[in-house]
N, C-alpha and C positions, 0 to 999 in steps of 0.2 A: 192357772194352777191345776195340776191333776187332782181328780177327786180322791177323797180319802176312803172311798169304798174299797174294801179289802177283797181282791180277786185272786182266785186260783185258776190256772189254765192246765188242762189235761189233754195231751195229744202226743202222737208219736211220729207219723210220717210227714213228708213234705207238705201234704195237704193242710196240716195244722199250723205251719210256720207263719203264713200271712196273718192269721188271726192272733197269734202270739205277738207278732211285731206291732200290729195295729193297736191291740189292747195295751201293750206295754208303753206305747207312745202317748196314750191319752189317759190312762188309769194307773192305779197302784196295784201291780201284780206282786203278790207277796210269796207265791209258791208256784212252781211248775212241776207237774207230774208227767212222767213218761215211762215207757217200758224199760226194763233192764237192758244193758248193753248186750249186743248179739255178735257172734263171730261173723266176720265179713271178709271178702277178698280171698285171694289164693292162699294167703298165710293164715286165714281164719282167726286173725287177731280180733279181740273185742272192740266193737265200735259203738259209740253212742248214736242215738237216733237223731234225725234232723232237728227235732224239737229240742233235744238236749243241747246239741251243738249251738243252736241259735240262742237258747236261754243263757248258756254260759257266756256267750259273746255279749249279751245284754246285761250281764252281771246279776242275773236272777237266780235265786236258790232252786235247786233241782232235787226232786225226790223220785226214786225209782223202785217202789215196792213191786214184788213179783205178783202180788195179789192184794185186793182191797177187802178181802173177806176175813181178815184177822183182827184181833183186838188191838194189836199194835198199830194197824192202819187206821182204825177208828180213833185211837188216842192221838195219832199224828194229826189227822184232819181236825179233831176237836181243838188241839193246841194252837192251830193256826188261826182260829177265830175268823174263818172266811165268811164274808157276806154272800158270796156267789162263787160257784165253781162252773167254769165254762169248758165244755168238752168238745173236742174235734178229732175224730178218728183215733181215739186213745187206744182201743184194742183190748181193754180190760173191762170186765163187768163191774158196774157200780151197784153193790147190794142195797136193799132198802134202807139199811141202817146208815150207810154213807150218804144216800140221797137226802136224808133228813138233817144232816149236820150243818151245811151252810145256811145262814139266816134267810136268804132269799131263794134257796134251793139250788138245783143243778140245771144248767141249760146246755143243750146240744146243738152244734152246727152240723146239719146233715146234708149230704150232697145229692139230694133228690127233692122232688116236689111230693112230699108225703100226702097220702099214704102209699104212693107208688114207690117201689123199691126200698122198702124197709130192709135193713140188714147190712152186711159187711161190704158188698161190692156194688153199690148203686151206679157208679159211673160206667163200669164195664158192662153191667147188665143192660143199662139204657142203650148203649151203643150196639150190643149184640141183638137186642130186640128191634132195632131200627126205629127207635123213638125219634120224633121230629123235634122234641124239646125236652129240657130237663130244668134243673134249678137248684136252689138251696132252701132249706127250711130251718128256722130257729125254733126249737121245740123245748118245752119244759119236760125234763126227764122224769119217768116213773118206772115201775118195776118191769113193765112189758118191753118187748123189743121194738124200739122206735115208735111206740104207741101214744106218747104223751101229746098234750094239746099244743097246737101251733100258735106261736107268738108272731111270726112274720115269715114271709117267703118271697122269693124273687125268681123269675123264670129267665132262661136263655135258650136260644135255638141251638140245635145240634146240626152242624153243617156236614156236607159230604166229605170234608177234609179233616174233620175232627178225629183225633186219636184219643186213647185213654189218657195220654200225657197232656195233650193240649186242653182237653176238657177239664181235667183235674186242675190245671193251672188257672183256668178261667173261673171255675167254681170256687176254688180256694180264695181268690181275691174277692169274688162276689160275696161269699160267706163272711169274710172278715169285715167288709164294709157294712153288711147288713147287721152283723152282731154289734158293731160300734154304734150304729144308728138306733138300734132297738134298746140298747142298754139304759138310756135315761128313763124310758117308760117302765122298764123292769125295776129300776131303782126307786121310782116314785110310786110304784104300784098301780099305774094307770094303764099298763099293757093289757090288751084284750086277748085272752086265750081262747082259741077256737078248737073244740074237740075235732079229732080227725073223723072224716066220714067213714062209714062202714063199706061203702062201695069204692072199688078201684084199688084195693089192697093187693100189692104184689111183694114178693120177697127176693132180695138180692143175695143169693147164697155166695159164700166165699169162693173165690176163683181157685180151682185146682189146676196144677201144671198139666195134667193130662188133657185138659180142655184145649190146650194150645195146638194139639196135633190136628192137622188139616185132613179132612175127609173129602177127597176130590169129587166124590159122587154127589156132594151137596151142590146147591144152587150157587152160582158165582156171586150173586149179590150177598148172600149169607156169608160166604167165605171172605168177601171184602170187608164186611163188618167185623168178622173175627180178627182179621189182620189189624184193623184200626183199633179195636177194643183192647187187644193184647199188646199194643205198643205203648209204653216201653216194657211191660211185664205181663205175662211170662214170655211173650213173643211167639207168634204163630210159627209152627214148624212142620216140615215135611221130610222126606228122605229122597236122596238122589245118589245112585251108585252105592247104596248102603251107608251113606253118610247123612248126618243131620244137616238140614238146611233151615236156617231161621229166616222167616219172611217178614221184613220190617215194614215194607210199603207195597201196596198193590192197588189196582183200580180195575174197573170192568174193561174187558177187551171190546173192540168194535163188534157190533151185533152180527156182522157178516162172516164171522170166523167159522171154519168148517166144523162139523160134528166129528168127534173122535172119542176114543176110550178115555174116561176121566183120568187125569194126570199126565196125558200126552202133551208134549211140547209142540204147539202148532206153529209158532214163529218165534224167532229170537233175533233181536237187533237193538238199535239205539233207543227205540221207544220202550222196550221192555221184553219180557219173556212171557208169551201168551200160553197159558196152560188150560187144557180142556177140563170143564167141570161137568157135573151131572146135568146142569142146565147152563148154557152160556160158557164163557171163558174168562179167566182172571189174568190180568196183565201184571206180572210181578216186576216192580221197578227198583227195589232195593232188597238185597238178601245177603246171607252170611253163611259160609261153611263153618263147621265146628272148628274152633281154635283159630279162626281168621277174623279179620275186621269186616264190618258190614260194607258192602260195595253197591254202587249203582249198577244196574243190569249190564250196561255196556262194558264196565270195568270187569265185572264178573265173567262175562263172555270171553274176555281176552285170555282167560286161562282155562276155559271149559268149552268143550264141543257138545252142543245140545241137540244136534240134528237127529231127529227120530227118538230122542230120549223120553223117559217118563219119570215123573215124580210119584213117589208112593206116599 
């Protein structure tokens, strides 16, 4: 029988869906909080978040306040008589007054090994930095930005094939499992909270779309990480013949590639499109012209002549 512990779940993107599903399967989720519907697609029709869509499919009540800083929001949280509010990539600030309402407090599932990569974009920042591993942290929330005491954590390696999307999928499942495993100790009061160390603090600033633009004067390894980190959003991009080119997949080109002006196409064939960088070369294997579908390099080359071309 599910526990009668009254849980609230707050989340918005796909990352939070596995936690919602796992918790709803073993516990009593009485309320789901997610951000308001946003315009999406070419028609810009309002669309509910992934968490809202899954919550409705599970038959769970959904609340979408634009902010939690109002008296109305405080009254809503109070009326729900929550024992615990579990937060995963919600995207709204929980003021101190809200943090105090649930009987057992508010718990966050964070996609890094705190205190490294506090903030909004820990997955992409870990990939961009070339970290060899990352993980998830279950943290008791307090007023500071991801500064609360750690209740549990679990690590996972970052492979050379990981993208922002693949790493998010793995961490979302890891965080959901760890949250369910930690919940009994939170409920009983036996969980051991460890303050975060002062050493090793880094901040994962929100990703700006302008960061997606490739600077070919940079090192090829760094650009490879940029491509992987920004897949599936915002997707690394360059310019070719004045057009936007989105680069979905790339790898390091062989070490014996010739030296040329950054952005110069060194070779183009079935293996990919080798582009000179400030140091080394990047082999682009999947790319997309504006308004077209993403294509493997060989299919892209069927409609483009890149001999002597340059990417900007």
